C-alpha positions as CSV (number, residue, x, y, z in Angstrom):
1,X,17.8,-74.0,32.3
2,X,19.4,-76.5,30.0
3,X,19.0,-76.2,26.2
4,X,16.6,-78.7,24.7
5,X,15.3,-79.7,28.1
6,X,11.7,-79.5,27.2
7,X,9.9,-81.7,24.7
8,X,9.0,-79.8,21.6
9,X,5.3,-79.0,21.1
10,X,5.2,-78.1,17.4
11,X,3.7,-80.7,15.2
12,X,6.3,-80.1,12.4
13,X,9.1,-81.3,14.7
14,X,7.9,-84.8,15.2
15,X,8.1,-87.8,12.8
16,X,5.1,-88.1,10.6
17,X,3.0,-91.2,9.8
18,X,1.8,-91.9,6.3
19,X,-1.8,-90.9,7.1
20,X,-0.8,-87.7,8.9
21,X,-1.0,-85.5,5.7
22,X,1.8,-83.2,7.0
23,X,4.6,-83.2,4.5
24,X,8.1,-82.9,5.9
25,X,9.8,-83.5,2.6
26,X,9.1,-84.2,-1.1
27,X,9.6,-87.9,-0.4
28,X,7.0,-87.8,2.4
29,X,4.6,-86.0,0.1
30,X,5.1,-88.7,-2.6
31,X,4.5,-91.5,-0.1
32,X,1.3,-89.8,1.2
33,X,0.0,-89.1,-2.4
34,X,0.8,-92.7,-3.4
35,X,-1.0,-94.1,-0.3
36,X,-4.1,-92.0,-1.0
37,X,-4.0,-93.1,-4.7
38,X,-3.7,-96.7,-3.7
39,X,-6.6,-96.3,-1.3
40,X,-8.9,-94.6,-3.8
41,X,-7.9,-97.2,-6.5
42,X,-8.6,-100.1,-4.1
43,X,-12.1,-98.7,-3.3
44,X,-12.7,-98.4,-7.1
45,X,-11.7,-102.0,-7.6
46,X,-13.8,-103.2,-4.7
47,X,-16.8,-101.3,-6.1
48,X,-16.2,-102.7,-9.6
49,X,-16.1,-106.3,-8.2
50,X,-19.4,-105.7,-6.3
51,X,-21.2,-104.3,-9.3
52,X,-19.8,-107.0,-11.5
53,X,-21.2,-109.7,-9.2
54,X,-24.6,-107.9,-9.1
55,X,-24.5,-107.8,-13.0
56,X,-25.3,-104.1,-13.1
57,X,-24.9,-102.1,-16.4
58,X,-21.6,-100.4,-17.0
59,X,-22.9,-96.9,-16.9
60,X,-24.4,-97.3,-13.4
61,X,-21.1,-98.9,-12.3
62,X,-19.0,-96.1,-13.7
63,X,-21.3,-93.4,-12.2
64,X,-21.3,-94.9,-8.7
65,X,-17.5,-95.5,-8.8
66,X,-16.9,-92.0,-9.9
67,X,-19.1,-90.5,-7.2
68,X,-17.6,-92.6,-4.4
69,X,-14.1,-91.8,-5.5
70,X,-14.9,-88.1,-5.8
71,X,-16.3,-88.2,-2.2
72,X,-13.2,-89.9,-0.8
73,X,-10.8,-87.5,-2.5
74,X,-13.0,-84.5,-1.4
75,X,-12.8,-85.6,2.2
76,X,-9.0,-86.1,2.1
77,X,-8.3,-82.8,0.3
78,X,-10.5,-81.0,2.8
79,X,-8.5,-82.5,5.7
80,X,-5.3,-81.4,4.1
81,X,-6.6,-77.9,3.5
82,X,-8.0,-77.5,7.0
83,X,-4.7,-78.5,8.5
84,X,-2.8,-76.0,6.4
85,X,-5.3,-73.3,7.4
86,X,-4.8,-74.1,11.1
87,X,-1.0,-74.0,10.6
88,X,-1.3,-70.6,8.9
89,X,-3.4,-69.2,11.8
90,X,-1.0,-70.5,14.3
91,X,2.0,-69.0,12.5
92,X,0.2,-65.6,12.3
93,X,-0.6,-65.7,16.1
94,X,3.0,-66.7,16.9
95,X,4.3,-63.8,14.8
96,X,1.9,-61.3,16.3
97,X,2.7,-62.5,19.9
98,X,6.4,-62.5,19.2
99,X,6.4,-59.1,17.5
100,X,4.3,-57.4,20.2
101,X,6.2,-58.6,23.3
102,X,9.7,-58.6,22.0
103,X,9.4,-55.1,20.4
104,X,7.9,-53.7,23.6
105,X,10.7,-55.3,25.7
106,X,13.4,-54.0,23.4
107,X,11.8,-50.5,23.5
108,X,11.8,-50.7,27.3
109,X,15.5,-51.7,27.3
110,X,16.4,-48.8,25.0
111,X,14.4,-46.3,27.1
112,X,15.8,-47.4,30.4
113,X,18.8,-45.2,30.0
114,X,16.6,-42.2,30.7
115,X,15.9,-43.4,34.2
116,X,18.1,-41.9,36.9
117,X,17.5,-44.5,39.7
118,X,20.0,-47.4,39.0
119,X,17.9,-49.9,41.0
120,X,14.8,-49.2,39.0
121,X,16.8,-49.3,35.8
122,X,18.2,-52.7,36.7
123,X,14.7,-53.9,37.7
124,X,13.3,-52.8,34.3
125,X,16.1,-54.4,32.4
126,X,15.6,-57.7,34.2
127,X,11.8,-57.5,33.6
128,X,12.4,-56.9,29.8
129,X,14.9,-59.7,29.5
130,X,12.5,-62.1,31.4
131,X,9.7,-61.0,29.1
132,X,11.7,-61.9,26.0
133,X,12.8,-65.2,27.5
134,X,9.2,-66.2,28.4
135,X,7.9,-65.2,25.0
136,X,10.4,-67.3,23.2
137,X,9.7,-70.2,25.6
138,X,6.0,-70.0,25.1
139,X,6.3,-69.9,21.3
140,X,8.7,-72.9,21.3
141,X,6.6,-75.0,23.8
142,X,3.0,-74.1,23.5
143,X,0.7,-76.8,22.1
144,X,-2.5,-74.7,22.2
145,X,-3.0,-71.2,21.0
146,X,-4.4,-69.8,24.3
147,X,-0.8,-69.2,25.6
148,X,-0.2,-66.9,22.6
149,X,-3.1,-64.6,23.0
150,X,-2.4,-60.8,23.1
151,X,-5.7,-60.2,24.9
152,X,-4.5,-61.9,28.0
153,X,-1.4,-59.8,28.9
154,X,-0.7,-56.8,26.7
155,X,1.8,-55.3,29.1
156,X,3.8,-58.5,29.5
157,X,3.9,-58.4,33.3
158,X,2.4,-61.9,33.5
159,X,5.0,-63.1,31.1
160,X,8.0,-62.0,33.2
161,X,6.5,-63.4,36.4
162,X,5.5,-66.7,34.7
163,X,9.1,-67.2,33.5
164,X,10.5,-66.5,36.9
165,X,8.0,-68.9,38.6
166,X,8.8,-71.6,36.0
167,X,12.5,-71.3,36.5
168,X,12.2,-71.3,40.3
169,X,10.1,-74.5,40.0
170,X,12.8,-76.1,37.9
171,X,15.5,-75.2,40.4
172,X,13.4,-76.8,43.2
173,X,13.0,-80.0,41.1
174,X,16.7,-80.1,40.4
175,X,17.7,-79.5,44.0
């Protein structure tokens, strides 16, 4: 398999739009904050113009403008916090998945020296290496979190076979 053959699935590896609320740099954060500020300020100006034409008293205008702007900022901050929470959950699942399967595969590799049968030893080493390879592939290329569940395949048998099947499918496509 060639390096960088697959399209990356992580959201933080793609370019961001201004309204994406995912900061890749300080400059992107400043642009996003300025865009939100301009939007909230424009809504305030529009509300001020509407209330001015309706000739409403200043305290009603100020109260309504404050409430609408507070509502807009609350919604936008909630979106940002929710995306950060989801990223933190994904990072935790990735680390748990990686830690479990790679540690078990490395333990299997270190314990294989106690097996007398060379064919079985070679088979176990290949299974452990395939498991590590598939774990790294899934973490790098999984869009959804279902592929990173520890409840599905604790022993890692499915991981090793999935990697082999994927690589055989790629060989058939290339051939």
